[in-house]
PDB file with SEQRES, HELIX, SHEET and CRYST1 records, atoms N, CA, C and O in Angstrom:
SEQRES   1 A   83  MET ARG ILE MET LEU LYS SER LYS ILE HIS PRO ALA ARG          
SEQRES   2 A   83  PHE ASP THR TYR ALA ILE LYS GLY GLU THR GLY SER GLY          
SEQRES   3 A   83  GLU ILE CYS LEU HIS GLY ALA ALA ALA ARG MET ALA CYS          
SEQRES   4 A   83  PRO ASN ASP LEU VAL ILE ILE MET THR TYR CYS HIS LEU          
SEQRES   5 A   83  GLY GLU GLY GLU THR TYR GLY HIS GLN PRO LYS ILE VAL          
SEQRES   6 A   83  HIS VAL ASP GLY GLY ASN ARG ILE VAL GLU LYS SER ASN          
SEQRES   7 A   83  GLU THR ILE PHE VAL                                          
HELIX    1 AA1 GLY A   32  ARG A   36  5                                   5    
HELIX    2 AA2 GLU A   54  THR A   57  1                                   4    
SHEET    1 AA1 3 ARG A  13  THR A  16  0                                        
SHEET    2 AA1 3 ARG A   2  SER A   7 -1                                        
SHEET    3 AA1 3 VAL A  44  TYR A  49 -1                                        
SHEET    1 AA2 2 ILE A  64  VAL A  67  0                                        
SHEET    2 AA2 2 ILE A  73  SER A  77 -1                                        
CRYST1    1.000    1.000    1.000  90.00  90.00  90.00 P 1           1          
ATOM      1  N   MET A   1      95.870 103.496 119.187  1.00  0.00           N  
ATOM      2  CA  MET A   1      95.964 103.186 117.789  1.00  0.00           C  
ATOM      3  C   MET A   1      96.569 104.396 117.068  1.00  0.00           C  
ATOM      4  O   MET A   1      96.208 105.541 117.339  1.00  0.00           O  
ATOM      5  N   ARG A   2      97.477 104.125 116.165  1.00  0.00           N  
ATOM      6  CA  ARG A   2      98.063 105.196 115.349  1.00  0.00           C  
ATOM      7  C   ARG A   2      97.459 105.144 113.954  1.00  0.00           C  
ATOM      8  O   ARG A   2      97.073 104.080 113.471  1.00  0.00           O  
ATOM      9  N   ILE A   3      97.385 106.273 113.329  1.00  0.00           N  
ATOM     10  CA  ILE A   3      96.870 106.368 111.967  1.00  0.00           C  
ATOM     11  C   ILE A   3      97.923 107.057 111.116  1.00  0.00           C  
ATOM     12  O   ILE A   3      98.442 108.111 111.482  1.00  0.00           O  
ATOM     13  N   MET A   4      98.233 106.449 109.975  1.00  0.00           N  
ATOM     14  CA  MET A   4      99.173 107.030 109.028  1.00  0.00           C  
ATOM     15  C   MET A   4      98.462 107.138 107.687  1.00  0.00           C  
ATOM     16  O   MET A   4      97.759 106.213 107.279  1.00  0.00           O  
ATOM     17  N   LEU A   5      98.637 108.244 107.009  1.00  0.00           N  
ATOM     18  CA  LEU A   5      98.080 108.426 105.678  1.00  0.00           C  
ATOM     19  C   LEU A   5      99.210 108.547 104.681  1.00  0.00           C  
ATOM     20  O   LEU A   5     100.237 109.166 104.962  1.00  0.00           O  
ATOM     21  N   LYS A   6      99.019 107.960 103.527  1.00  0.00           N  
ATOM     22  CA  LYS A   6      99.989 108.043 102.443  1.00  0.00           C  
ATOM     23  C   LYS A   6      99.234 108.528 101.226  1.00  0.00           C  
ATOM     24  O   LYS A   6      98.304 107.867 100.764  1.00  0.00           O  
ATOM     25  N   SER A   7      99.622 109.670 100.706  1.00  0.00           N  
ATOM     26  CA  SER A   7      99.005 110.195  99.503  1.00  0.00           C  
ATOM     27  C   SER A   7      99.506 109.392  98.308  1.00  0.00           C  
ATOM     28  O   SER A   7     100.708 109.160  98.177  1.00  0.00           O  
ATOM     29  N   LYS A   8      98.588 108.964  97.432  1.00  0.00           N  
ATOM     30  CA  LYS A   8      98.996 108.240  96.231  1.00  0.00           C  
ATOM     31  C   LYS A   8      99.392 109.210  95.122  1.00  0.00           C  
ATOM     32  O   LYS A   8      99.947 108.790  94.107  1.00  0.00           O  
ATOM     33  N   ILE A   9      99.115 110.494  95.301  1.00  0.00           N  
ATOM     34  CA  ILE A   9      99.419 111.483  94.284  1.00  0.00           C  
ATOM     35  C   ILE A   9     100.692 112.251  94.628  1.00  0.00           C  
ATOM     36  O   ILE A   9     101.516 112.511  93.751  1.00  0.00           O  
ATOM     37  N   HIS A  10     100.854 112.609  95.880  1.00  0.00           N  
ATOM     38  CA  HIS A  10     102.025 113.341  96.349  1.00  0.00           C  
ATOM     39  C   HIS A  10     102.884 112.395  97.190  1.00  0.00           C  
ATOM     40  O   HIS A  10     102.367 111.407  97.712  1.00  0.00           O  
ATOM     41  N   PRO A  11     104.161 112.669  97.331  1.00  0.00           N  
ATOM     42  CA  PRO A  11     105.027 111.747  98.089  1.00  0.00           C  
ATOM     43  C   PRO A  11     104.862 111.840  99.600  1.00  0.00           C  
ATOM     44  O   PRO A  11     105.667 111.284 100.347  1.00  0.00           O  
ATOM     45  N   ALA A  12     103.842 112.526 100.045  1.00  0.00           N  
ATOM     46  CA  ALA A  12     103.656 112.740 101.486  1.00  0.00           C  
ATOM     47  C   ALA A  12     103.184 111.481 102.202  1.00  0.00           C  
ATOM     48  O   ALA A  12     102.368 110.723 101.677  1.00  0.00           O  
ATOM     49  N   ARG A  13     103.706 111.268 103.406  1.00  0.00           N  
ATOM     50  CA  ARG A  13     103.220 110.228 104.319  1.00  0.00           C  
ATOM     51  C   ARG A  13     103.273 110.859 105.701  1.00  0.00           C  
ATOM     52  O   ARG A  13     104.291 111.439 106.078  1.00  0.00           O  
ATOM     53  N   PHE A  14     102.188 110.753 106.458  1.00  0.00           N  
ATOM     54  CA  PHE A  14     102.166 111.467 107.725  1.00  0.00           C  
ATOM     55  C   PHE A  14     101.278 110.774 108.736  1.00  0.00           C  
ATOM     56  O   PHE A  14     100.322 110.085 108.379  1.00  0.00           O  
ATOM     57  N   ASP A  15     101.604 110.966 109.997  1.00  0.00           N  
ATOM     58  CA  ASP A  15     100.812 110.449 111.112  1.00  0.00           C  
ATOM     59  C   ASP A  15      99.755 111.481 111.480  1.00  0.00           C  
ATOM     60  O   ASP A  15      99.983 112.687 111.383  1.00  0.00           O  
ATOM     61  N   THR A  16      98.607 110.993 111.900  1.00  0.00           N  
ATOM     62  CA  THR A  16      97.543 111.892 112.312  1.00  0.00           C  
ATOM     63  C   THR A  16      96.640 111.168 113.317  1.00  0.00           C  
ATOM     64  O   THR A  16      97.040 110.152 113.886  1.00  0.00           O  
ATOM     65  N   TYR A  17      95.462 111.669 113.530  1.00  0.00           N  
ATOM     66  CA  TYR A  17      94.513 111.087 114.474  1.00  0.00           C  
ATOM     67  C   TYR A  17      93.142 111.091 113.813  1.00  0.00           C  
ATOM     68  O   TYR A  17      92.956 111.719 112.770  1.00  0.00           O  
ATOM     69  N   ALA A  18      92.201 110.407 114.399  1.00  0.00           N  
ATOM     70  CA  ALA A  18      90.850 110.332 113.836  1.00  0.00           C  
ATOM     71  C   ALA A  18      89.837 110.947 114.790  1.00  0.00           C  
ATOM     72  O   ALA A  18      89.943 110.831 116.011  1.00  0.00           O  
ATOM     73  N   ILE A  19      88.866 111.599 114.196  1.00  0.00           N  
ATOM     74  CA  ILE A  19      87.695 112.098 114.921  1.00  0.00           C  
ATOM     75  C   ILE A  19      86.495 111.501 114.208  1.00  0.00           C  
ATOM     76  O   ILE A  19      86.365 111.627 112.991  1.00  0.00           O  
ATOM     77  N   LYS A  20      85.630 110.860 114.951  1.00  0.00           N  
ATOM     78  CA  LYS A  20      84.469 110.212 114.344  1.00  0.00           C  
ATOM     79  C   LYS A  20      83.606 111.244 113.628  1.00  0.00           C  
ATOM     80  O   LYS A  20      83.304 112.309 114.166  1.00  0.00           O  
ATOM     81  N   GLY A  21      83.219 110.903 112.407  1.00  0.00           N  
ATOM     82  CA  GLY A  21      82.343 111.766 111.623  1.00  0.00           C  
ATOM     83  C   GLY A  21      80.949 111.172 111.531  1.00  0.00           C  
ATOM     84  O   GLY A  21      80.619 110.220 112.239  1.00  0.00           O  
ATOM     85  N   GLU A  22      80.150 111.730 110.669  1.00  0.00           N  
ATOM     86  CA  GLU A  22      78.785 111.260 110.484  1.00  0.00           C  
ATOM     87  C   GLU A  22      78.795 109.896 109.796  1.00  0.00           C  
ATOM     88  O   GLU A  22      79.377 109.748 108.722  1.00  0.00           O  
ATOM     89  N   THR A  23      78.166 108.920 110.396  1.00  0.00           N  
ATOM     90  CA  THR A  23      78.109 107.573 109.845  1.00  0.00           C  
ATOM     91  C   THR A  23      77.506 107.586 108.445  1.00  0.00           C  
ATOM     92  O   THR A  23      76.453 108.179 108.209  1.00  0.00           O  
ATOM     93  N   GLY A  24      78.197 106.920 107.521  1.00  0.00           N  
ATOM     94  CA  GLY A  24      77.704 106.799 106.151  1.00  0.00           C  
ATOM     95  C   GLY A  24      78.022 107.970 105.249  1.00  0.00           C  
ATOM     96  O   GLY A  24      77.696 107.931 104.062  1.00  0.00           O  
ATOM     97  N   SER A  25      78.653 109.018 105.776  1.00  0.00           N  
ATOM     98  CA  SER A  25      78.923 110.199 104.946  1.00  0.00           C  
ATOM     99  C   SER A  25      80.033 109.946 103.937  1.00  0.00           C  
ATOM    100  O   SER A  25      80.067 110.586 102.885  1.00  0.00           O  
ATOM    101  N   GLY A  26      80.945 109.018 104.242  1.00  0.00           N  
ATOM    102  CA  GLY A  26      82.079 108.757 103.349  1.00  0.00           C  
ATOM    103  C   GLY A  26      83.099 109.882 103.347  1.00  0.00           C  
ATOM    104  O   GLY A  26      84.020 109.889 102.530  1.00  0.00           O  
ATOM    105  N   GLU A  27      82.940 110.818 104.245  1.00  0.00           N  
ATOM    106  CA  GLU A  27      83.805 111.993 104.270  1.00  0.00           C  
ATOM    107  C   GLU A  27      85.090 111.717 105.035  1.00  0.00           C  
ATOM    108  O   GLU A  27      85.071 111.167 106.136  1.00  0.00           O  
ATOM    109  N   ILE A  28      86.201 112.109 104.432  1.00  0.00           N  
ATOM    110  CA  ILE A  28      87.500 112.065 105.093  1.00  0.00           C  
ATOM    111  C   ILE A  28      88.042 113.487 105.052  1.00  0.00           C  
ATOM    112  O   ILE A  28      88.278 114.030 103.973  1.00  0.00           O  
ATOM    113  N   CYS A  29      88.238 114.086 106.203  1.00  0.00           N  
ATOM    114  CA  CYS A  29      88.699 115.471 106.284  1.00  0.00           C  
ATOM    115  C   CYS A  29      90.039 115.520 106.995  1.00  0.00           C  
ATOM    116  O   CYS A  29      90.253 114.825 107.988  1.00  0.00           O  
ATOM    117  N   LEU A  30      90.927 116.334 106.486  1.00  0.00           N  
ATOM    118  CA  LEU A  30      92.204 116.565 107.137  1.00  0.00           C  
ATOM    119  C   LEU A  30      92.181 117.965 107.730  1.00  0.00           C  
ATOM    120  O   LEU A  30      91.782 118.925 107.070  1.00  0.00           O  
ATOM    121  N   HIS A  31      92.612 118.070 108.981  1.00  0.00           N  
ATOM    122  CA  HIS A  31      92.624 119.353 109.672  1.00  0.00           C  
ATOM    123  C   HIS A  31      94.027 119.631 110.193  1.00  0.00           C  
ATOM    124  O   HIS A  31      94.866 118.732 110.264  1.00  0.00           O  
ATOM    125  N   GLY A  32      94.268 120.870 110.552  1.00  0.00           N  
ATOM    126  CA  GLY A  32      95.554 121.250 111.128  1.00  0.00           C  
ATOM    127  C   GLY A  32      96.686 121.031 110.142  1.00  0.00           C  
ATOM    128  O   GLY A  32      96.512 121.204 108.936  1.00  0.00           O  
ATOM    129  N   ALA A  33      97.855 120.648 110.663  1.00  0.00           N  
ATOM    130  CA  ALA A  33      99.038 120.459 109.830  1.00  0.00           C  
ATOM    131  C   ALA A  33      98.821 119.392 108.764  1.00  0.00           C  
ATOM    132  O   ALA A  33      99.370 119.497 107.667  1.00  0.00           O  
ATOM    133  N   ALA A  34      98.029 118.367 109.071  1.00  0.00           N  
ATOM    134  CA  ALA A  34      97.771 117.296 108.106  1.00  0.00           C  
ATOM    135  C   ALA A  34      97.077 117.818 106.852  1.00  0.00           C  
ATOM    136  O   ALA A  34      97.237 117.246 105.773  1.00  0.00           O  
ATOM    137  N   ALA A  35      96.313 118.890 106.982  1.00  0.00           N  
ATOM    138  CA  ALA A  35      95.582 119.441 105.851  1.00  0.00           C  
ATOM    139  C   ALA A  35      96.518 119.952 104.758  1.00  0.00           C  
ATOM    140  O   ALA A  35      96.108 120.091 103.605  1.00  0.00           O  
ATOM    141  N   ARG A  36      97.751 120.227 105.107  1.00  0.00           N  
ATOM    142  CA  ARG A  36      98.721 120.701 104.115  1.00  0.00           C  
ATOM    143  C   ARG A  36      99.401 119.544 103.375  1.00  0.00           C  
ATOM    144  O   ARG A  36     100.162 119.766 102.434  1.00  0.00           O  
ATOM    145  N   MET A  37      99.124 118.327 103.801  1.00  0.00           N  
ATOM    146  CA  MET A  37      99.814 117.167 103.246  1.00  0.00           C  
ATOM    147  C   MET A  37      99.064 116.493 102.096  1.00  0.00           C  
ATOM    148  O   MET A  37      99.622 115.616 101.436  1.00  0.00           O  
ATOM    149  N   ALA A  38      97.826 116.880 101.845  1.00  0.00           N  
ATOM    150  CA  ALA A  38      97.045 116.312 100.752  1.00  0.00           C  
ATOM    151  C   ALA A  38      96.026 117.353 100.296  1.00  0.00           C  
ATOM    152  O   ALA A  38      95.726 118.304 101.019  1.00  0.00           O  
ATOM    153  N   CYS A  39      95.512 117.165  99.113  1.00  0.00           N  
ATOM    154  CA  CYS A  39      94.542 118.099  98.541  1.00  0.00           C  
ATOM    155  C   CYS A  39      93.193 117.409  98.367  1.00  0.00           C  
ATOM    156  O   CYS A  39      93.129 116.180  98.325  1.00  0.00           O  
ATOM    157  N   PRO A  40      92.114 118.188  98.265  1.00  0.00           N  
ATOM    158  CA  PRO A  40      90.811 117.579  98.018  1.00  0.00           C  
ATOM    159  C   PRO A  40      90.868 116.679  96.782  1.00  0.00           C  
ATOM    160  O   PRO A  40      91.495 117.025  95.781  1.00  0.00           O  
ATOM    161  N   ASN A  41      90.215 115.535  96.862  1.00  0.00           N  
ATOM    162  CA  ASN A  41      90.139 114.525  95.796  1.00  0.00           C  
ATOM    163  C   ASN A  41      91.414 113.726  95.594  1.00  0.00           C  
ATOM    164  O   ASN A  41      91.473 112.905  94.679  1.00  0.00           O  
ATOM    165  N   ASP A  42      92.440 113.934  96.418  1.00  0.00           N  
ATOM    166  CA  ASP A  42      93.622 113.070  96.370  1.00  0.00           C  
ATOM    167  C   ASP A  42      93.222 111.663  96.789  1.00  0.00           C  
ATOM    168  O   ASP A  42      92.349 111.484  97.638  1.00  0.00           O  
ATOM    169  N   LEU A  43      93.860 110.677  96.196  1.00  0.00           N  
ATOM    170  CA  LEU A  43      93.697 109.307  96.652  1.00  0.00           C  
ATOM    171  C   LEU A  43      94.682 109.080  97.780  1.00  0.00           C  
ATOM    172  O   LEU A  43      95.863 109.402  97.643  1.00  0.00           O  
ATOM    173  N   VAL A  44      94.217 108.532  98.892  1.00  0.00           N  
ATOM    174  CA  VAL A  44      95.098 108.279 100.030  1.00  0.00           C  
ATOM    175  C   VAL A  44      94.941 106.842 100.506  1.00  0.00           C  
ATOM    176  O   VAL A  44      93.878 106.239 100.361  1.00  0.00           O  
ATOM    177  N   ILE A  45      95.995 106.313 101.066  1.00  0.00           N  
ATOM    178  CA  ILE A  45      95.974 105.026 101.733  1.00  0.00           C  
ATOM    179  C   ILE A  45      95.957 105.331 103.221  1.00  0.00           C  
ATOM    180  O   ILE A  45      96.827 106.049 103.714  1.00  0.00           O  
ATOM    181  N   ILE A  46      94.983 104.799 103.940  1.00  0.00           N  
ATOM    182  CA  ILE A  46      94.876 105.021 105.378  1.00  0.00           C  
ATOM    183  C   ILE A  46      95.302 103.737 106.081  1.00  0.00           C  
ATOM    184  O   ILE A  46      94.727 102.672 105.857  1.00  0.00           O  
ATOM    185  N   MET A  47      96.309 103.853 106.928  1.00  0.00           N  
ATOM    186  CA  MET A  47      96.830 102.689 107.648  1.00  0.00           C  
ATOM    187  C   MET A  47      96.685 102.940 109.142  1.00  0.00           C  
ATOM    188  O   MET A  47      97.002 104.024 109.631  1.00  0.00           O  
ATOM    189  N   THR A  48      96.214 101.950 109.851  1.00  0.00           N  
ATOM    190  CA  THR A  48      96.186 102.034 111.306  1.00  0.00           C  
ATOM    191  C   THR A  48      97.009 100.882 111.849  1.00  0.00           C  
ATOM    192  O   THR A  48      97.069  99.806 111.254  1.00  0.00           O  
ATOM    193  N   TYR A  49      97.623 101.117 112.953  1.00  0.00           N  
ATOM    194  CA  TYR A  49      98.395 100.046 113.571  1.00  0.00           C  
ATOM    195  C   TYR A  49      98.487 100.291 115.055  1.00  0.00           C  
ATOM    196  O   TYR A  49      98.281 101.403 115.541  1.00  0.00           O  
ATOM    197  N   CYS A  50      98.805  99.215 115.770  1.00  0.00           N  
ATOM    198  CA  CYS A  50      98.889  99.305 117.213  1.00  0.00           C  
ATOM    199  C   CYS A  50      99.967  98.346 117.703  1.00  0.00           C  
ATOM    200  O   CYS A  50     100.423  97.475 116.961  1.00  0.00           O  
ATOM    201  N   HIS A  51     100.359  98.512 118.929  1.00  0.00           N  
ATOM    202  CA  HIS A  51     101.317  97.611 119.559  1.00  0.00           C  
ATOM    203  C   HIS A  51     100.530  96.546 120.310  1.00  0.00           C  
ATOM    204  O   HIS A  51      99.573  96.853 121.020  1.00  0.00           O  
ATOM    205  N   LEU A  52     100.941  95.299 120.146  1.00  0.00           N  
ATOM    206  CA  LEU A  52     100.273  94.191 120.813  1.00  0.00           C  
ATOM    207  C   LEU A  52     101.240  93.508 121.755  1.00  0.00           C  
ATOM    208  O   LEU A  52     102.415  93.334 121.430  1.00  0.00           O  
ATOM    209  N   GLY A  53     100.756  93.125 122.909  1.00  0.00           N  
ATOM    210  CA  GLY A  53     101.562  92.348 123.838  1.00  0.00           C  
ATOM    211  C   GLY A  53     101.650  90.901 123.369  1.00  0.00           C  
ATOM    212  O   GLY A  53     100.927  90.492 122.460  1.00  0.00           O  
ATOM    213  N   GLU A  54     102.532  90.132 123.988  1.00  0.00           N  
ATOM    214  CA  GLU A  54     102.722  88.740 123.576  1.00  0.00           C  
ATOM    215  C   GLU A  54     101.421  87.958 123.521  1.00  0.00           C  
ATOM    216  O   GLU A  54     101.186  87.220 122.564  1.00  0.00           O  
ATOM    217  N   GLY A  55     100.592  88.104 124.508  1.00  0.00           N  
ATOM    218  CA  GLY A  55      99.346  87.357 124.556  1.00  0.00           C  
ATOM    219  C   GLY A  55      98.324  87.802 123.526  1.00  0.00           C  
ATOM    220  O   GLY A  55      97.371  87.073 123.252  1.00  0.00           O  
ATOM    221  N   GLU A  56      98.501  88.976 122.953  1.00  0.00           N  
ATOM    222  CA  GLU A  56      97.534  89.511 122.000  1.00  0.00           C  
ATOM    223  C   GLU A  56      97.878  89.184 120.544  1.00  0.00           C  
ATOM    224  O   GLU A  56      97.027  89.303 119.662  1.00  0.00           O  
ATOM    225  N   THR A  57      99.110  88.777 120.297  1.00  0.00           N  
ATOM    226  CA  THR A  57      99.527  88.586 118.907  1.00  0.00           C  
ATOM    227  C   THR A  57      98.998  87.294 118.298  1.00  0.00           C  
ATOM    228  O   THR A  57      98.774  87.230 117.089  1.00  0.00           O  
ATOM    229  N   TYR A  58      98.797  86.275 119.106  1.00  0.00           N  
ATOM    230  CA  TYR A  58      98.324  85.004 118.579  1.00  0.00           C  
ATOM    231  C   TYR A  58      96.935  85.170 117.981  1.00  0.00           C  
ATOM    232  O   TYR A  58      96.013  85.638 118.650  1.00  0.00           O  
ATOM    233  N   GLY A  59      96.794  84.790 116.740  1.00  0.00           N  
ATOM    234  CA  GLY A  59      95.499  84.862 116.082  1.00  0.00           C  
ATOM    235  C   GLY A  59      95.119  86.229 115.566  1.00  0.00           C  
ATOM    236  O   GLY A  59      94.040  86.396 114.995  1.00  0.00           O  
ATOM    237  N   HIS A  60      95.995  87.225 115.756  1.00  0.00           N  
ATOM    238  CA  HIS A  60      95.670  88.564 115.237  1.00  0.00           C  
ATOM    239  C   HIS A  60      95.671  88.534 113.713  1.00  0.00           C  
ATOM    240  O   HIS A  60      96.606  88.015 113.104  1.00  0.00           O  
ATOM    241  N   GLN A  61      94.648  89.077 113.104  1.00  0.00           N  
ATOM    242  CA  GLN A  61      94.532  89.122 111.650  1.00  0.00           C  
ATOM    243  C   GLN A  61      94.441  90.576 111.191  1.00  0.00           C  
ATOM    244  O   GLN A  61      93.526  91.296 111.590  1.00  0.00           O  
ATOM    245  N   PRO A  62      95.380  91.008 110.360  1.00  0.00           N  
ATOM    246  CA  PRO A  62      95.245  92.360 109.807  1.00  0.00           C  
ATOM    247  C   PRO A  62      94.020  92.416 108.889  1.00  0.00           C  
ATOM    248  O   PRO A  62      93.628  91.404 108.309  1.00  0.00           O  
ATOM    249  N   LYS A  63      93.439  93.565 108.765  1.00  0.00           N  
ATOM    250  CA  LYS A  63      92.265  93.725 107.912  1.00  0.00           C  
ATOM    251  C   LYS A  63      92.574  94.743 106.820  1.00  0.00           C  
ATOM    252  O   LYS A  63      93.182  95.783 107.075  1.00  0.00           O  
ATOM    253  N   ILE A  64      92.154  94.433 105.627  1.00  0.00           N  
ATOM    254  CA  ILE A  64      92.315  95.339 104.488  1.00  0.00           C  
ATOM    255  C   ILE A  64      90.919  95.670 103.995  1.00  0.00           C  
ATOM    256  O   ILE A  64      90.109  94.775 103.758  1.00  0.00           O  
ATOM    257  N   VAL A  65      90.639  96.960 103.841  1.00  0.00           N  
ATOM    258  CA  VAL A  65      89.326  97.412 103.392  1.00  0.00           C  
ATOM    259  C   VAL A  65      89.533  98.240 102.130  1.00  0.00           C  
ATOM    260  O   VAL A  65      90.319  99.187 102.113  1.00  0.00           O  
ATOM    261  N   HIS A  66      88.817  97.870 101.079  1.00  0.00           N  
ATOM    262  CA  HIS A  66      88.858  98.623  99.824  1.00  0.00           C  
ATOM    263  C   HIS A  66      87.552  99.401  99.705  1.00  0.00           C  
ATOM    264  O   HIS A  66      86.478  98.881 100.004  1.00  0.00           O  
ATOM    265  N   VAL A  67      87.660 100.657  99.262  1.00  0.00           N  
ATOM    266  CA  VAL A  67      86.469 101.502  99.121  1.00  0.00           C  
ATOM    267  C   VAL A  67      86.361 102.018  97.692  1.00  0.00           C  
ATOM    268  O   VAL A  67      87.330 102.002  96.934  1.00  0.00           O  
ATOM    269  N   ASP A  68      85.167 102.474  97.341  1.00  0.00           N  
ATOM    270  CA  ASP A  68      84.953 103.054  96.021  1.00  0.00           C  
ATOM    271  C   ASP A  68      85.174 104.568  96.077  1.00  0.00           C  
ATOM    272  O   ASP A  68      85.650 105.089  97.085  1.00  0.00           O  
ATOM    273  N   GLY A  69      84.834 105.264  95.010  1.00  0.00           N  
ATOM    274  CA  GLY A  69      85.038 106.704  94.931  1.00  0.00           C  
ATOM    275  C   GLY A  69      84.270 107.512  95.959  1.00  0.00           C  
ATOM    276  O   GLY A  69      84.620 108.662  96.227  1.00  0.00           O  
ATOM    277  N   GLY A  70      83.219 106.925  96.543  1.00  0.00           N  
ATOM    278  CA  GLY A  70      82.457 107.606  97.584  1.00  0.00           C  
ATOM    279  C   GLY A  70      82.823 107.127  98.976  1.00  0.00           C  
ATOM    280  O   GLY A  70      82.106 107.394  99.941  1.00  0.00           O  
ATOM    281  N   ASN A  71      83.952 106.410  99.082  1.00  0.00           N  
ATOM    282  CA  ASN A  71      84.445 105.836 100.343  1.00  0.00           C  
ATOM    283  C   ASN A  71      83.474 104.837 100.961  1.00  0.00           C  
ATOM    284  O   ASN A  71      83.416 104.686 102.181  1.00  0.00           O  
ATOM    285  N   ARG A  72      82.712 104.157 100.107  1.00  0.00           N  
ATOM    286  CA  ARG A  72      81.844 103.082 100.574  1.00  0.00           C  
ATOM    287  C   ARG A  72      82.619 101.773 100.459  1.00  0.00           C  
ATOM    288  O   ARG A  72      83.307 101.544  99.464  1.00  0.00           O  
ATOM    289  N   ILE A  73      82.514 100.924 101.462  1.00  0.00           N  
ATOM    290  CA  ILE A  73      83.255  99.662 101.473  1.00  0.00           C  
ATOM    291  C   ILE A  73      82.761  98.760 100.350  1.00  0.00           C  
ATOM    292  O   ILE A  73      81.564  98.500 100.222  1.00  0.00           O  
ATOM    293  N   VAL A  74      83.714  98.282  99.529  1.00  0.00           N  
ATOM    294  CA  VAL A  74      83.375  97.349  98.457  1.00  0.00           C  
ATOM    295  C   VAL A  74      83.988  95.970  98.696  1.00  0.00           C  
ATOM    296  O   VAL A  74      83.542  94.981  98.114  1.00  0.00           O  
ATOM    297  N   GLU A  75      85.003  95.906  99.544  1.00  0.00           N  
ATOM    298  CA  GLU A  75      85.626  94.618  99.833  1.00  0.00           C  
ATOM    299  C   GLU A  75      86.361  94.690 101.166  1.00  0.00           C  
ATOM    300  O   GLU A  75      87.006  95.690 101.480  1.00  0.00           O  
ATOM    301  N   LYS A  76      86.254  93.615 101.943  1.00  0.00           N  
ATOM    302  CA  LYS A  76      87.012  93.465 103.182  1.00  0.00           C  
ATOM    303  C   LYS A  76      87.754  92.137 103.093  1.00  0.00           C  
ATOM    304  O   LYS A  76      87.221  91.160 102.566  1.00  0.00           O  
ATOM    305  N   SER A  77      88.969  92.098 103.600  1.00  0.00           N  
ATOM    306  CA  SER A  77      89.689  90.834 103.609  1.00  0.00           C  
ATOM    307  C   SER A  77      90.629  90.785 104.811  1.00  0.00           C  
ATOM    308  O   SER A  77      90.950  91.810 105.412  1.00  0.00           O  
ATOM    309  N   ASN A  78      91.051  89.598 105.137  1.00  0.00           N  
ATOM    310  CA  ASN A  78      92.016  89.365 106.206  1.00  0.00           C  
ATOM    311  C   ASN A  78      93.319  88.849 105.605  1.00  0.00           C  
ATOM    312  O   ASN A  78      93.963  87.964 106.167  1.00  0.00           O  
ATOM    313  N   GLU A  79      93.698  89.405 104.469  1.00  0.00           N  
ATOM    314  CA  GLU A  79      94.904  88.961 103.786  1.00  0.00           C  
ATOM    315  C   GLU A  79      96.124  89.120 104.665  1.00  0.00           C  
ATOM    316  O   GLU A  79      96.223  90.071 105.440  1.00  0.00           O  
ATOM    317  N   THR A  80      97.047  88.192 104.546  1.00  0.00           N  
ATOM    318  CA  THR A  80      98.349  88.354 105.180  1.00  0.00           C  
ATOM    319  C   THR A  80      99.231  89.043 104.165  1.00  0.00           C  
ATOM    320  O   THR A  80      99.485  88.497 103.091  1.00  0.00           O  
ATOM    321  N   ILE A  81      99.702  90.238 104.489  1.00  0.00           N  
ATOM    322  CA  ILE A  81     100.468  91.015 103.510  1.00  0.00           C  
ATOM    323  C   ILE A  81     101.946  91.060 103.845  1.00  0.00           C  
ATOM    324  O   ILE A  81     102.711  91.768 103.190  1.00  0.00           O  
ATOM    325  N   PHE A  82     102.357  90.309 104.863  1.00  0.00           N  
ATOM    326  CA  PHE A  82     103.764  90.253 105.230  1.00  0.00           C  
ATOM    327  C   PHE A  82     104.064  88.860 105.742  1.00  0.00           C  
ATOM    328  O   PHE A  82     103.161  88.098 106.088  1.00  0.00           O  
ATOM    329  N   VAL A  83     105.341  88.541 105.784  1.00  0.00           N  
ATOM    330  CA  VAL A  83     105.748  87.207 106.241  1.00  0.00           C  
ATOM    331  C   VAL A  83     106.482  87.331 107.558  1.00  0.00           C  
ATOM    332  O   VAL A  83     106.912  86.324 108.121  1.00  0.00           O  
TER     333      VAL A  83                                                      
END                                                                             
């Protein structure tokens, strides 16, 4: 799985990786080179994507998760955002 972050404040968009943090903490930390791409309290869009084989694409539903200011989930949906 790949992870891409897009800062809503700065024009930066970058690929990175995830390390599991403490469950329920709501903390999102950037380390290494990625840490230079956003600042504390920046709003970011986190996108994950993967490559699927032919047999895996049927019925695949993208998921969109909206969070509040503490990164707590407030809404989940399976919206189709592309045609």
